[in-house]
N, C-alpha and C positions, 0 to 999 in steps of 0.2 A: 437202528442199533439196539442191541439188547442191554438195558442199563445194568443189568447183573454182571456184564463184563467189565464194568468200569473200575470196580474197586473190591479188593478182597473182603472189605467189610460187609459186602452184600450177600455173602453166603448165609449169614443168620436170616436175612430176609427171605431167601429162597427157601430154607428150611421151614420158617414160620407160615410161608404162603401154602405150604402143604399140610398145615395143621387143620384139625377139624374146625368148621366155622361153628361160632355160637349160635344156637337156635333162638331165634327171636319171636316172642309170643305175638299174637295179633294185637293185644292191648299196647304192647310196645311200639308197633309200627303206627297205630293210631296216635300215640303221644308224639312220635317223631314227625308224622305229617302235619299235626297241629302246630308243633314248634316251628317247623319250616314255613307254614303260612302265616304265623305271627310275625316271623322275621320279615317276609316279604311285605306285610302290610306296614310295619313299623318304619322300614326304611324307604318306603315308597317316595316320600318327599324330601329325603336327604340327596344332595348332589352326589350323582353316581351310586347312590344307595341301592337302586334297582339291581345293578350289576353285582355289587357286593352281597346283596341278598341272594342272588342266584348261586354265588360261590359257595355261601354257607349251606344253601339248600341242597346243592349237589353233594356237599361233604356229608350232610345228614342222610343222604340216599344210600351212603356206604353202609349205614346200619340196616336199611331195608333190604339191601342186595345181599346182607351177610358176607361182606367182603372179607377175605382172610386178613388177619393182622399184618402179616409181611407185606400185603399189597397196600395196606393202608399206610403203612410206615413209608413205602415207596412214594406214594402220592403226597403225604404230608412233607417229606424231606424235599421233594421237587418243588412243592409250592413255597416253602420257606426260601429255597435258594433263589427262585425267580422273584419273589417279593423283595427280598433284601437286595438283590442285584439291581432291580428297577429302582429301588430307593437311592442306591448309591449313584446311578446315573442322572436321575432325575434333574438335579440342579445344573447339570451340563447339556441339557437337552437341545439347546440352541446352537451349540458348538459342533462343527462337523468333526467327525473321528475316523480314522483309518486304521484297520486291523492289519497287523503284520504277522504273517506266519513264516515258519522256517525252522530248520533243525536245531534242537537243543544241543546238539554234539558239535557245532560250528566253533572252532577255537577263535580266540580273539586276534590271533595273528593271521586269520584267513581273509582274503579279499571280500568274500561275501559278508563277513561281520562288519567290515568297514563300510560296504555298500548299504547295509541295513542302518547302521548308526548315522551315516550321512543322510539317508532317506528320512529317518525320524527328525533329525535336526531341521532339514529343509521344510518338512510338512508342519512343524511347530512354527517356523518362521512365517509360513503362510497362513498362520491363524488356526491351525487345525490341532486336535488332541491325537494321541496314539493309544492304541490298544494291542496288548500281546498276551501270550499265555503265561507271563510272569517267570518262566524258567530261564535257563541259561541260553548260550548260544545266540542265535538270531534274535530271540526274545529279549535276551539282556542288551544286545546290540541296539534294538529299537528303543528300548528304555533309556539306555545311556545317552544316545543321540538326542532324544527328546527331552530328558530331565525328567525328574519325578512329577513336577506340578502339573503339566499336561498330559500325564500318562495314567492309564488304567491297567491293571493286572488281573487277568482272569486265570487263576491257578487251578490245577486239577490235583487231587490227591492220588498219588500213584506210589507203588512199592518201590520204585527206583527212578532215577534220572530226572526228577522233577523238583528239585529245591528252588525255592524263590530266589530270584536275583537280588543283589544288593541294592540296585537302583529303585525298586519298588516295594522291598520288604518293609514292613511296618507303616506303609502309606495307608491312609483311610480309603483310598480307591483300589486297594487290593482285595479282591473277593475270591474265596476259596470254594470250589465246588467238589462235590462228591460224584455227581454224574456228569459224563461227557454231553448227554443230550441237552441238559439245562444250560451248561457252559456254551455249547455251540449255538444255541438259540440266542443267547445274549451277544455273542459275537456278530452274528448277522444282523439282529434287530437293531443293535446299537451303532453299527457301522454305516458310513456313508461311501466307503471304498475299501478295497481289498488288495493288499500287496503280498505277493508270496515270493520268498525267497528259496533257494534249494534246500530240500528237506527230505525226510523218509516218508513212512506210511501216514503218519499223522498230517503232514503238509499236503500230501496227495489227497487225503481224505477231506481236508478243509477246502481244497481248491476244486475238486469235482463236485463237493456238495454245493458250494456257493454258484458254480457254474449251472448245475442241475436246477437250483432254486430260481436263478434268473432265466435260464432258457424256458422253463415251464411257467414263468410269470408268478410263482409263488413268492417271489421277492421283487421289490421294485428295482428298476434299472440302476446299477452302481457301476463305477469303473472298476475293473479287475486287471491288475497288471503283475506279470510275472518278471521278476528282476534277477539277472544273473550276474556273475562277476565279470569285470571287463573281459571281453574276448571269450567268454565261457560259453559252453553249448548245452549246459544242463537242460534248459527249457527248450531249446531248439530240438534237441533229441527227443524230448517229451512230445513236441509238436509233430514230429515225423511219425510218432506212433499215433497220435490223434488222427493224422492225415491218411496214414496207411490202413489203419485197422478199424477206424471209426467212420470217418468221411467216406472212403472209398467203398465200404460196404453198406453205405446208406443208412448208418446207425445215428448220425447226426446230419444236419444240413449245411451247405456252404455258408449259409448266413450266420450259423452259430459261431463261426471263427471270428466274427467281428464283436463278439461279447467280451474279448479280452486283448490285451497287448503284451507282446514279449519284447524285452529290451535289456541291454547290459549297461544302460546309462541311468544313473540315479536322476539326473536332470530330466530326462524324457520321462521317467516314472512319475516324477512329481507333476510335470505338465500333463500327463495323461490323466492324472487324478484332479488337478485344479481346474483345467480347462473343460472338463466335464460339466462343472458347475458355473461356467463363465456366463451362460445365458440360461441353461436349464436350472430350474430349482427343485421341482419335486413332481410327482404323479400322484393322481387319485382317480378311482374309477367311480362313475355314477350310471347305474342301470347298464346300458349298452355303449357307453361313451368312456373314453379316457380323457382326463383333464390334465394337460401338461402346464404346470405353472412355470413362468419365465419371467426374466428380469426385463426383457425387451420384446414387445410384440412383433411379429414379422409385418412388413408393410404390404399393402394390397398386391403389389406385383410379386413379392416374394411369397405371398400366400398362394398365389396362382401357381407358382413354380412348385410349391410343396405339393399342392394338390395334384399336379400332373406327375411328379416324380415319385410320389409315395401312394399313388392311387390303389396299388395292389394290397395295402394293408388297411384300406378303410372299406368296411363291409357295405355301408350305405351313406347317403346323405353328403354333406359338404364338410370340409375342413373350415373352421370358422375361429375367429378371435372373439373372446368373450370376457366379460367381468366374472367374478366369482358366482357359481350356481348355489342355489338354497342348500343343497347338501353339504356345502363347505362352511356353513354357519358356525360350526364348531371350531374352526380354525381362523378367527378374526384377524390374527396377526398377519395373515398372508392376503388379506383382502385388497392390498394395493398392487398385487402382481397380475399382469395380463395372463390369459389362458389361450391355450390353443386346444381345441376340442374337436375330436372326430371319433367315429365308430370303429376303433381299433379292433382287429380280428382276434387279438389275445393269442396268436399262435406265433406269429413271426417276430420274435423278440430281437433277433439279430437285425432285422430291418427297422425295428423300433429304435435300436441303438444308432442305427445310421441316420435315422431322422433327427434324433438328439444331437449327434455330431453336426448335422446340417444346421440346426438351430443355433448352436454354439458359435458355428463359423459366420453367421450372418453379420454383415457389417454393423457396427454400433451406430 
């Protein structure tokens, strides 16, 4: 997505990006390079200082590259938004969160509004936090059902239709974004589940984006649930489009349909989200292997069944239960969890989702 489409305030940046670049003398470049190396040396022994030094070094390279001022402003504002958002989310890192998407135009008297409010309420009762776009309609319903304390609001500055709802206004967990791409990154990065209620282009955009990220393995597996009004057909009609125009033409695989669930029951939607983490905890990749962290390891006979049933997604070697691998030493808090490890082909994400469902259904 072109960030210049996100806000009328970006017009100035477009104009500035076409301005002539300042010509930098060779002596100036020498100074920049020396300063970058000095920072790398000074921060080498500071925890995570090497990464911060690289951020600073890359920023200094904008001078070397003679980057236009408008482009520098875009990079600077994006960085500020991401840094601040990560700071706000950091204290709540250990609490699972669900992002709720849906129309800002849904009235409080509509069944979809009540569904979203009930969903937010039940997810908080299950120990989760709620993230919405902080606007009206479905977003207000999600925050209203959840309450302000367990809620985050990721607002976007638009010329219309995006006033902050009263439930999250003035809350310290309200974050205002200029760019859609930074906002969308924080939605996906911060969420452990996605719930979509009926909505327009924005809802479709978010839904297809998260499906794309999970389908391609660019996001870790998460439960994705499409929630309709009781007896409604909004998402069933969407499903018919997906099956007729995407599946039948071979543009997606049948297994991709397992990446999400459609329901008109709030209780079923909550179960879809919470059951996903009943045994499954998280995943991590190490070289050619996928590491699936679990609350309960499969017994030997169960492991044999897994190896047989899911052999098609294992490229080589065996499915094995293991303790933490050395690559996971930076996550000591997860050291007590058993691991299921195998050489996942990284292609069949729908089958991986079926494996996760299988692991969650293993008897305790």
